[in-house]
Short mmCIF file of the C-alpha atoms (twelve columns), coordinates in Angstrom:
data_MODEL
# 
_entry.id   MODEL 
# 
loop_
_atom_site.group_PDB 
_atom_site.id 
_atom_site.type_symbol 
_atom_site.label_atom_id 
_atom_site.label_alt_id 
_atom_site.label_comp_id 
_atom_site.label_asym_id 
_atom_site.label_seq_id 
_atom_site.Cartn_x 
_atom_site.Cartn_y 
_atom_site.Cartn_z 
_atom_site.pdbx_PDB_model_num 
ATOM 1   C CA . MET A 1   98.870  91.928  248.820 1 
ATOM 2   C CA . THR A 2   97.080  95.034  247.613 1 
ATOM 3   C CA . ALA A 3   93.844  95.596  245.725 1 
ATOM 4   C CA . ALA A 4   94.302  95.276  241.969 1 
ATOM 5   C CA . GLY A 5   93.631  98.513  240.123 1 
ATOM 6   C CA . THR A 6   93.786  100.676 243.237 1 
ATOM 7   C CA . PRO A 7   96.781  103.016 243.469 1 
ATOM 8   C CA . VAL A 8   99.068  102.138 246.364 1 
ATOM 9   C CA . ALA A 9   100.727 104.671 248.650 1 
ATOM 10  C CA . VAL A 10  103.478 103.454 250.961 1 
ATOM 11  C CA . VAL A 11  103.878 105.529 254.121 1 
ATOM 12  C CA . THR A 12  106.935 104.943 256.308 1 
ATOM 13  C CA . GLY A 13  106.858 105.897 259.959 1 
ATOM 14  C CA . ALA A 14  103.070 105.533 259.942 1 
ATOM 15  C CA . SER A 15  102.689 104.611 263.612 1 
ATOM 16  C CA . GLY A 16  101.911 108.167 264.689 1 
ATOM 17  C CA . GLY A 17  102.270 111.887 264.037 1 
ATOM 18  C CA . ILE A 18  102.672 113.052 260.459 1 
ATOM 19  C CA . GLY A 19  102.885 109.510 259.093 1 
ATOM 20  C CA . ALA A 20  99.571  108.374 260.567 1 
ATOM 21  C CA . ALA A 21  97.845  111.628 259.588 1 
ATOM 22  C CA . THR A 22  99.152  111.300 256.022 1 
ATOM 23  C CA . ALA A 23  97.961  107.706 255.797 1 
ATOM 24  C CA . ARG A 24  94.466  108.777 256.856 1 
ATOM 25  C CA . GLN A 25  94.308  111.558 254.287 1 
ATOM 26  C CA . LEU A 26  95.703  109.479 251.425 1 
ATOM 27  C CA . ALA A 27  93.274  106.675 252.252 1 
ATOM 28  C CA . ALA A 28  90.426  109.187 252.090 1 
ATOM 29  C CA . ALA A 29  91.799  110.332 248.715 1 
ATOM 30  C CA . GLY A 30  91.354  106.821 247.325 1 
ATOM 31  C CA . TYR A 31  94.719  105.174 247.861 1 
ATOM 32  C CA . HIS A 32  95.342  101.737 249.299 1 
ATOM 33  C CA . VAL A 33  97.796  102.731 252.016 1 
ATOM 34  C CA . ALA A 34  100.613 100.392 252.960 1 
ATOM 35  C CA . LEU A 35  101.465 101.377 256.521 1 
ATOM 36  C CA . THR A 36  105.015 100.698 257.685 1 
ATOM 37  C CA . ALA A 37  106.677 101.275 261.056 1 
ATOM 38  C CA . ARG A 38  108.572 99.328  263.671 1 
ATOM 39  C CA . ARG A 39  105.650 99.399  266.119 1 
ATOM 40  C CA . LYS A 40  103.425 96.691  264.692 1 
ATOM 41  C CA . ASP A 41  100.573 97.167  267.161 1 
ATOM 42  C CA . ARG A 42  100.104 100.814 266.211 1 
ATOM 43  C CA . ILE A 43  100.009 100.339 262.460 1 
ATOM 44  C CA . GLU A 44  97.708  97.345  262.795 1 
ATOM 45  C CA . ALA A 45  95.339  99.480  264.855 1 
ATOM 46  C CA . LEU A 46  95.503  102.244 262.236 1 
ATOM 47  C CA . ALA A 47  94.866  99.778  259.424 1 
ATOM 48  C CA . ALA A 48  91.824  98.445  261.302 1 
ATOM 49  C CA . GLU A 49  90.563  102.010 261.797 1 
ATOM 50  C CA . LEU A 50  90.888  102.814 258.108 1 
ATOM 51  C CA . ILE A 51  89.265  99.570  256.982 1 
ATOM 52  C CA . ALA A 52  86.355  100.167 259.382 1 
ATOM 53  C CA . ALA A 53  85.893  103.558 257.730 1 
ATOM 54  C CA . GLY A 54  85.621  101.899 254.307 1 
ATOM 55  C CA . HIS A 55  89.176  102.529 253.134 1 
ATOM 56  C CA . ARG A 56  91.919  100.139 252.019 1 
ATOM 57  C CA . ALA A 57  94.950  99.648  254.234 1 
ATOM 58  C CA . THR A 58  97.576  97.053  255.052 1 
ATOM 59  C CA . ALA A 59  100.071 97.086  257.929 1 
ATOM 60  C CA . TYR A 60  103.670 95.938  257.524 1 
ATOM 61  C CA . ALA A 61  106.082 95.926  260.479 1 
ATOM 62  C CA . LEU A 62  109.268 97.420  259.059 1 
ATOM 63  C CA . ASP A 63  112.517 99.043  260.151 1 
ATOM 64  C CA . VAL A 64  113.676 101.173 257.217 1 
ATOM 65  C CA . THR A 65  117.304 100.843 258.312 1 
ATOM 66  C CA . ASP A 66  117.130 97.071  257.700 1 
ATOM 67  C CA . ARG A 67  117.777 96.723  253.964 1 
ATOM 68  C CA . PRO A 68  116.917 93.013  253.608 1 
ATOM 69  C CA . ALA A 69  113.596 93.683  255.369 1 
ATOM 70  C CA . VAL A 70  112.914 96.656  253.086 1 
ATOM 71  C CA . ASP A 71  113.619 94.531  250.007 1 
ATOM 72  C CA . THR A 72  111.297 91.786  251.259 1 
ATOM 73  C CA . PHE A 73  108.564 94.352  251.878 1 
ATOM 74  C CA . ALA A 74  108.989 95.872  248.408 1 
ATOM 75  C CA . ALA A 75  108.754 92.434  246.807 1 
ATOM 76  C CA . SER A 76  105.468 91.776  248.627 1 
ATOM 77  C CA . LEU A 77  103.673 94.651  246.891 1 
ATOM 78  C CA . ASP A 78  101.737 94.158  243.677 1 
ATOM 79  C CA . ARG A 79  102.312 97.810  242.778 1 
ATOM 80  C CA . CYS A 80  103.479 101.112 244.215 1 
ATOM 81  C CA . ASP A 81  102.334 104.509 242.983 1 
ATOM 82  C CA . VAL A 82  103.384 106.800 245.818 1 
ATOM 83  C CA . LEU A 83  106.155 106.555 248.398 1 
ATOM 84  C CA . ILE A 84  106.008 108.833 251.431 1 
ATOM 85  C CA . ASN A 85  109.435 108.811 253.091 1 
ATOM 86  C CA . ASN A 86  108.328 110.023 256.501 1 
ATOM 87  C CA . ALA A 87  110.315 107.830 258.906 1 
ATOM 88  C CA . GLY A 88  112.846 109.959 260.750 1 
ATOM 89  C CA . GLY A 89  113.323 112.021 263.857 1 
ATOM 90  C CA . ALA A 90  115.736 113.921 266.071 1 
ATOM 91  C CA . LEU A 91  117.835 112.924 269.065 1 
ATOM 92  C CA . GLY A 92  119.350 115.441 271.451 1 
ATOM 93  C CA . ALA A 93  120.007 119.165 271.225 1 
ATOM 94  C CA . ASP A 94  123.652 119.292 272.181 1 
ATOM 95  C CA . PRO A 95  126.246 121.616 270.634 1 
ATOM 96  C CA . VAL A 96  128.755 120.230 268.156 1 
ATOM 97  C CA . ALA A 97  131.475 120.262 270.815 1 
ATOM 98  C CA . THR A 98  129.663 117.767 273.042 1 
ATOM 99  C CA . GLY A 99  127.170 116.026 270.766 1 
ATOM 100 C CA . ASP A 100 126.997 112.243 270.996 1 
ATOM 101 C CA . PRO A 101 128.283 110.641 267.773 1 
ATOM 102 C CA . ALA A 102 125.898 107.738 268.382 1 
ATOM 103 C CA . ASP A 103 122.939 110.136 268.184 1 
ATOM 104 C CA . TRP A 104 124.285 111.611 264.958 1 
ATOM 105 C CA . ARG A 105 124.740 108.144 263.484 1 
ATOM 106 C CA . THR A 106 121.210 107.073 264.447 1 
ATOM 107 C CA . MET A 107 119.673 110.200 262.936 1 
ATOM 108 C CA . TYR A 108 121.634 109.753 259.712 1 
ATOM 109 C CA . GLU A 109 120.729 106.070 259.455 1 
ATOM 110 C CA . VAL A 110 116.990 106.714 259.794 1 
ATOM 111 C CA . ASN A 111 116.578 110.056 258.007 1 
ATOM 112 C CA . VAL A 112 118.980 109.440 255.120 1 
ATOM 113 C CA . ILE A 113 119.928 105.771 254.739 1 
ATOM 114 C CA . GLY A 114 116.397 104.614 255.573 1 
ATOM 115 C CA . THR A 115 115.043 106.935 252.899 1 
ATOM 116 C CA . LEU A 116 117.666 105.637 250.483 1 
ATOM 117 C CA . HIS A 117 116.685 102.026 251.204 1 
ATOM 118 C CA . THR A 118 112.972 102.495 250.577 1 
ATOM 119 C CA . THR A 119 113.490 104.713 247.546 1 
ATOM 120 C CA . GLN A 120 115.913 102.297 245.897 1 
ATOM 121 C CA . ALA A 121 113.724 99.280  246.661 1 
ATOM 122 C CA . LEU A 122 110.508 100.847 245.364 1 
ATOM 123 C CA . LEU A 123 111.783 102.968 242.478 1 
ATOM 124 C CA . PRO A 124 111.321 100.149 239.909 1 
ATOM 125 C CA . ALA A 125 107.655 99.757  240.911 1 
ATOM 126 C CA . LEU A 126 107.129 103.515 240.987 1 
ATOM 127 C CA . THR A 127 108.544 103.755 237.469 1 
ATOM 128 C CA . ALA A 128 106.500 100.783 236.254 1 
ATOM 129 C CA . SER A 129 103.333 102.488 237.514 1 
ATOM 130 C CA . GLY A 130 103.743 105.053 234.746 1 
ATOM 131 C CA . ASP A 131 102.919 107.881 237.151 1 
ATOM 132 C CA . GLY A 132 104.940 107.490 240.350 1 
ATOM 133 C CA . THR A 133 105.625 109.977 243.118 1 
ATOM 134 C CA . VAL A 134 108.398 109.993 245.714 1 
ATOM 135 C CA . VAL A 135 107.854 112.323 248.666 1 
ATOM 136 C CA . ILE A 136 110.742 113.036 251.022 1 
ATOM 137 C CA . LEU A 137 109.933 114.666 254.349 1 
ATOM 138 C CA . SER A 138 112.891 116.842 255.160 1 
ATOM 139 C CA . SER A 139 112.619 119.816 257.498 1 
ATOM 140 C CA . THR A 140 113.387 123.495 257.641 1 
ATOM 141 C CA . ALA A 141 116.400 122.155 259.574 1 
ATOM 142 C CA . GLY A 142 117.657 120.906 256.230 1 
ATOM 143 C CA . HIS A 143 117.641 124.436 254.850 1 
ATOM 144 C CA . ALA A 144 119.111 126.487 257.719 1 
ATOM 145 C CA . ALA A 145 121.278 125.594 260.700 1 
ATOM 146 C CA . TYR A 146 120.439 126.450 264.298 1 
ATOM 147 C CA . GLU A 147 122.331 126.150 267.573 1 
ATOM 148 C CA . GLY A 148 121.976 122.812 269.281 1 
ATOM 149 C CA . GLY A 149 120.607 121.146 266.193 1 
ATOM 150 C CA . ALA A 150 123.671 120.222 264.160 1 
ATOM 151 C CA . GLY A 151 123.109 116.458 264.143 1 
ATOM 152 C CA . TYR A 152 119.522 116.781 262.991 1 
ATOM 153 C CA . VAL A 153 120.434 119.603 260.603 1 
ATOM 154 C CA . ALA A 154 123.112 117.403 259.036 1 
ATOM 155 C CA . ALA A 155 120.702 114.491 258.630 1 
ATOM 156 C CA . LYS A 156 117.937 116.583 257.111 1 
ATOM 157 C CA . ASN A 157 120.439 118.245 254.783 1 
ATOM 158 C CA . GLY A 158 121.228 114.723 253.619 1 
ATOM 159 C CA . ALA A 159 117.549 114.027 252.976 1 
ATOM 160 C CA . ARG A 160 117.190 117.319 251.110 1 
ATOM 161 C CA . VAL A 161 120.174 116.624 248.865 1 
ATOM 162 C CA . LEU A 162 118.944 113.087 248.229 1 
ATOM 163 C CA . ALA A 163 115.683 114.530 246.900 1 
ATOM 164 C CA . GLU A 164 117.419 117.161 244.757 1 
ATOM 165 C CA . THR A 165 119.880 114.687 243.262 1 
ATOM 166 C CA . LEU A 166 117.278 112.007 242.586 1 
ATOM 167 C CA . ARG A 167 115.135 114.540 240.734 1 
ATOM 168 C CA . LEU A 168 118.073 115.381 238.465 1 
ATOM 169 C CA . GLU A 169 118.961 111.755 237.865 1 
ATOM 170 C CA . ILE A 170 115.506 110.462 236.935 1 
ATOM 171 C CA . VAL A 171 114.191 113.410 234.933 1 
ATOM 172 C CA . GLY A 172 112.471 112.026 231.851 1 
ATOM 173 C CA . THR A 173 111.026 109.063 233.738 1 
ATOM 174 C CA . PRO A 174 107.380 109.023 234.890 1 
ATOM 175 C CA . VAL A 175 108.292 109.672 238.534 1 
ATOM 176 C CA . ARG A 176 107.994 112.959 240.414 1 
ATOM 177 C CA . VAL A 177 110.224 113.829 243.378 1 
ATOM 178 C CA . ILE A 178 108.668 116.125 245.989 1 
ATOM 179 C CA . GLU A 179 110.343 117.540 249.081 1 
ATOM 180 C CA . ILE A 180 108.163 118.760 251.935 1 
ATOM 181 C CA . ALA A 181 110.052 120.751 254.589 1 
ATOM 182 C CA . PRO A 182 107.969 121.396 257.718 1 
ATOM 183 C CA . GLY A 183 108.935 123.906 260.370 1 
ATOM 184 C CA . MET A 184 107.580 123.756 263.913 1 
ATOM 185 C CA . VAL A 185 105.110 120.875 264.167 1 
ATOM 186 C CA . LYS A 186 103.657 119.820 267.504 1 
ATOM 187 C CA . THR A 187 103.041 116.089 267.578 1 
ATOM 188 C CA . GLU A 188 102.662 113.699 270.467 1 
ATOM 189 C CA . GLU A 189 106.203 112.325 270.270 1 
ATOM 190 C CA . PHE A 190 108.731 114.342 268.233 1 
ATOM 191 C CA . ALA A 191 110.089 116.649 270.941 1 
ATOM 192 C CA . THR A 192 109.583 114.088 273.707 1 
ATOM 193 C CA . THR A 193 111.676 111.569 271.786 1 
ATOM 194 C CA . ARG A 194 114.320 114.193 271.045 1 
ATOM 195 C CA . PHE A 195 114.689 114.914 274.755 1 
ATOM 196 C CA . ARG A 196 114.462 111.250 275.770 1 
ATOM 197 C CA . GLY A 197 111.153 111.496 277.562 1 
ATOM 198 C CA . ASP A 198 111.791 114.804 279.341 1 
ATOM 199 C CA . GLU A 199 108.316 116.321 279.093 1 
ATOM 200 C CA . GLU A 200 109.439 119.666 280.560 1 
ATOM 201 C CA . LYS A 201 112.118 120.198 277.908 1 
ATOM 202 C CA . ALA A 202 109.737 119.057 275.189 1 
ATOM 203 C CA . ALA A 203 107.070 121.545 276.317 1 
ATOM 204 C CA . LYS A 204 109.539 124.430 276.138 1 
ATOM 205 C CA . VAL A 205 109.903 123.926 272.390 1 
ATOM 206 C CA . TYR A 206 106.311 125.096 271.895 1 
ATOM 207 C CA . ALA A 207 105.975 127.419 274.904 1 
ATOM 208 C CA . GLY A 208 104.025 130.551 274.045 1 
ATOM 209 C CA . VAL A 209 103.462 129.587 270.413 1 
ATOM 210 C CA . ALA A 210 99.734  130.027 269.873 1 
ATOM 211 C CA . GLU A 211 99.361  127.600 266.995 1 
ATOM 212 C CA . PRO A 212 102.271 125.443 265.929 1 
ATOM 213 C CA . LEU A 213 101.559 123.221 262.954 1 
ATOM 214 C CA . THR A 214 99.757  119.948 263.581 1 
ATOM 215 C CA . ALA A 215 100.356 116.578 261.960 1 
ATOM 216 C CA . ASP A 216 97.136  117.092 260.002 1 
ATOM 217 C CA . ASP A 217 98.437  120.398 258.621 1 
ATOM 218 C CA . VAL A 218 101.503 118.694 257.188 1 
ATOM 219 C CA . ALA A 219 99.500  115.693 255.973 1 
ATOM 220 C CA . ASP A 220 97.167  118.067 254.145 1 
ATOM 221 C CA . THR A 221 100.179 119.659 252.454 1 
ATOM 222 C CA . ILE A 222 101.577 116.264 251.444 1 
ATOM 223 C CA . THR A 223 98.242  115.060 250.093 1 
ATOM 224 C CA . TRP A 224 97.766  118.264 248.102 1 
ATOM 225 C CA . ALA A 225 101.201 117.909 246.504 1 
ATOM 226 C CA . VAL A 226 100.695 114.227 245.676 1 
ATOM 227 C CA . THR A 227 97.279  114.786 244.111 1 
ATOM 228 C CA . ARG A 228 98.339  117.539 241.687 1 
ATOM 229 C CA . PRO A 229 98.062  116.635 237.982 1 
ATOM 230 C CA . SER A 230 100.857 114.239 237.059 1 
ATOM 231 C CA . HIS A 231 102.722 116.815 234.973 1 
ATOM 232 C CA . VAL A 232 102.959 119.162 237.989 1 
ATOM 233 C CA . ASN A 233 105.936 118.610 240.293 1 
ATOM 234 C CA . ILE A 234 106.092 120.452 243.611 1 
ATOM 235 C CA . ASP A 235 109.887 120.424 243.900 1 
ATOM 236 C CA . LEU A 236 109.998 121.954 247.377 1 
ATOM 237 C CA . LEU A 237 107.295 123.123 249.731 1 
ATOM 238 C CA . VAL A 238 108.323 124.789 253.001 1 
ATOM 239 C CA . VAL A 239 105.480 124.969 255.516 1 
ATOM 240 C CA . ARG A 240 105.681 126.781 258.847 1 
ATOM 241 C CA . PRO A 241 103.187 128.121 261.374 1 
ATOM 242 C CA . ARG A 242 102.484 131.828 261.009 1 
ATOM 243 C CA . ALA A 243 104.296 132.437 264.304 1 
ATOM 244 C CA . GLN A 244 107.575 131.075 262.947 1 
ATOM 245 C CA . ALA A 245 109.578 133.265 260.575 1 
ATOM 246 C CA . SER A 246 112.698 131.080 260.655 1 
ATOM 247 C CA . ASN A 247 114.249 128.287 262.707 1 
ATOM 248 C CA . SER A 248 115.427 130.853 265.256 1 
ATOM 249 C CA . LYS A 249 112.736 133.554 264.952 1 
ATOM 250 C CA . VAL A 250 109.494 132.483 266.626 1 
ATOM 251 C CA . HIS A 251 106.809 134.707 268.133 1 
ATOM 252 C CA . ARG A 252 105.956 133.542 271.639 1 
ATOM 253 C CA . GLU A 253 103.148 135.009 273.733 1 
ATOM 254 C CA . LEU A 254 104.681 134.629 277.170 1 
# 
């Protein structure tokens, strides 16, 4: 249940990184944040933190790849004004010739099908709000390929095209579709998860980069886009650290 009259923002993948940072900033902006992630303990702790700070928050354990669970979650909400499709991630950095199809499938299921599930389930409520916003977190990987990243690139291309197509299909309804495409972001888990806990490989991603983006940087960008006047749609916002000119051109002070 959510507070009547308070706009509700659903944030998927809110257990850490960009999702948790976005939930904090949207809560501070006056939203009741519905925190979803598979790790129940983390989102419950975040909800308690936000409530202690005087904000409104509710935690819902949810796997976005489980459609019945997503539908049950959507039905539990009194309203939904904003959906932040943040759940996602990368696995591996192998070339196409040797990439694990299971990794590709997992990335596609979370980044694309998971986003499809939550968007489909919540679109009626977003439309009924009279001023809904769907945010899809893609990546610069969805806009340019790079060696060793084909599985993730393919998945984020899927997320990008989902956003573009949805915007075309629902034009004329009171729902905005925003794509945020971050470049190099240093969070506590993204690279470590990609390299299956290999801290040395994860550290090399950011080696020599003075200031990669932080989760708060991206959350600030998301919150800015969401809080524009309702007639303003930020179709696509690419955000990179100053040291990164492209996916393959990064200034490193080694």
